C-alpha positions in Angstrom: 15.6 0.8 26.4 13.6 3.4 28.3 10.1 1.8 28.7 8.3 4.8 30.2 4.9 6.5 29.5 6.9 9.5 28.3 8.9 7.5 25.7 5.9 5.8 24.4 3.8 9.0 24.3 6.7 10.8 22.4 7.2 7.9 20.0 3.5 7.5 19.1 3.1 11.3 18.8 6.1 11.4 16.4 4.7 8.4 14.4 1.2 10.0 14.2 2.6 13.3 13.0 4.6 11.7 10.2 1.8 9.4 9.1 -0.7 12.3 9.2 1.5 14.5 7.0 2.0 11.6 4.5 -1.7 10.8 4.4 -2.7 14.4 4.0 -0.2 15.2 1.2 -1.2 12.0 -0.7 -4.9 12.4 -0.4 -6.9 10.8 -2.1 -4.3 8.6 -3.9 -3.4 6.9 -0.6 -6.7 7.0 1.2 -5.9 3.5 2.6 -3.7 5.4 5.2 -6.6 7.1 6.9 -7.5 4.2 9.3 -3.9 3.5 10.4 -3.2 7.2 10.8 -6.3 7.8 13.0 -5.7 4.6 14.9 -2.1 5.6 15.7 -3.3 9.1 16.7 -5.9 7.8 19.0 -3.4 5.6 20.7 -0.9 8.5 20.9 -3.6 10.6 22.7 -4.3 7.7 25.1 -0.5 7.6 25.9 -0.2 11.4 26.2 -3.0 11.4 28.8 -1.5 8.5 30.7 1.9 10.2 30.6 0.6 13.5 31.9 -1.5 11.8 34.6 1.5 9.8 35.6 3.7 12.9 35.9 1.0 14.6 38.0 0.8 11.5 40.3 4.4 12.0 41.4 3.2 15.2 43.0 -0.2 14.1 44.2 1.0 10.7 45.6 -2.2 9.3 44.2 -1.9 6.2 42.0 -3.1 6.6 38.5 -5.9 4.5 37.2 -4.6 3.2 33.9 -7.1 0.4 33.1 -8.8 0.3 29.8 -8.5 2.2 26.5 -11.4 4.6 26.9 -10.3 8.1 26.0 -13.0 9.6 28.2 -11.8 7.5 31.2 -8.2 8.6 30.5 -9.3 12.2 30.3 -11.3 12.0 33.6 -8.2 10.5 35.3 -6.0 13.3 33.9 -8.5 15.9 35.2 -8.7 14.1 38.6 -4.9 14.2 38.9 -4.8 17.9 37.9 -7.4 18.7 40.7 -5.5 16.7 43.2 -2.3 18.7 42.3 -4.4 21.8 42.9 -4.6 23.0 39.3 -7.8 24.4 38.0 -9.8 22.5 35.4 -12.5 25.1 35.1 -10.9 27.1 32.2 -12.3 27.4 28.7 -9.6 25.2 27.1 -10.2 22.3 29.4 -13.9 22.6 28.7 -13.2 22.7 24.9 -10.9 19.7 25.2 -13.6 17.9 27.3 -16.0 18.4 24.4 -13.5 17.0 21.9 -12.8 14.0 24.1 -16.6 13.3 24.3 -16.8 13.5 20.5 -13.9 11.1 20.1 -15.4 8.8 22.6 -18.7 8.8 20.7 -16.8 8.1 17.4 -14.6 5.4 18.9 -15.4 4.4 22.5 -13.1 1.4 22.6 -10.4 1.9 20.0 -11.9 -0.4 17.4 -13.4 1.9 14.8 -10.1 2.5 13.0 -8.5 -0.9 13.9 -11.0 -3.0 12.0 -13.2 -2.5 8.9 -16.5 -3.5 10.6 -18.1 -2.9 14.0 -19.2 -5.7 16.3 -22.5 -6.0 14.4 -20.4 -6.5 11.2 -21.5 -3.1 9.8 -18.7 -1.2 7.9 -17.2 2.0 9.2 -17.1 4.9 6.8 -14.2 7.4 6.7 -13.5 10.6 4.7 -10.9 13.3 4.4 -13.1 15.6 6.5 -12.7 13.1 9.3 -9.0 13.0 8.8 -8.8 16.8 8.9 -11.1 17.0 11.9 -9.2 14.3 13.7 -5.9 16.3 13.1 -7.5 19.4 14.6 -8.8 17.4 17.6 -5.4 15.7 18.0 -3.6 19.1 18.1 -5.8 20.3 21.0 -5.6 17.2 23.2 -1.9 16.6 22.6 -1.0 20.2 23.2 -3.1 20.2 26.4 -1.2 17.1 27.6 2.1 18.7 26.7 1.2 21.8 28.6 0.4 19.7 31.7 3.8 17.9 31.5 5.5 21.3 31.0 3.7 22.7 34.1 4.8 19.8 36.2 8.4 20.0 35.0 8.6 23.7 35.7 7.1 23.2 39.2 10.0 20.7 39.8 12.4 23.6 39.4 
C-alpha cells in the first residue's frame, strides 16, 4: 500500500474524527473512550504536521527534521519550512495555533498522558469531558491549519 505521511495523516485524522464523535455522543456512559480518542487525535496532529512540513520540503529543498514525538518540535519544524518556502508565519491564526500547541505540549509533552494511566512518577492522570471538548476544539484549529498548508502547496504546484 501507499506508505506516505499523507496517507497516515489522512487515516489517523479519519480515525480520530470517528472516535471523537462516538465518545462525544456516548458521554458519560462510555467515558473509557476519552484516553484512546485523545491519544489518537494527538498522534493525528503529529502526522498532520509532519505531512505538511514534508510537502513544504519538496519546495524548499530542505530536509525535514522528523525525530521525536514532541508536538512543539513538530510545530516549530512546520513553521521553519513555511518560512523557508517564503510564507509568512506572522499572522494571528499562526499565533493562535502556536498558543494551542504550547498548551498541548504542557498537557502531554511526550505523548504519554493519554497512552498510560499514570505518569513516570506513578501519579494518575485525570481526564474529563471538558478536556475532551477542549481537545476537539484544539484539534480542529491545528488540523485545519495543516490542511490549509497542504492546500497552499498543492495550489502552488498548479
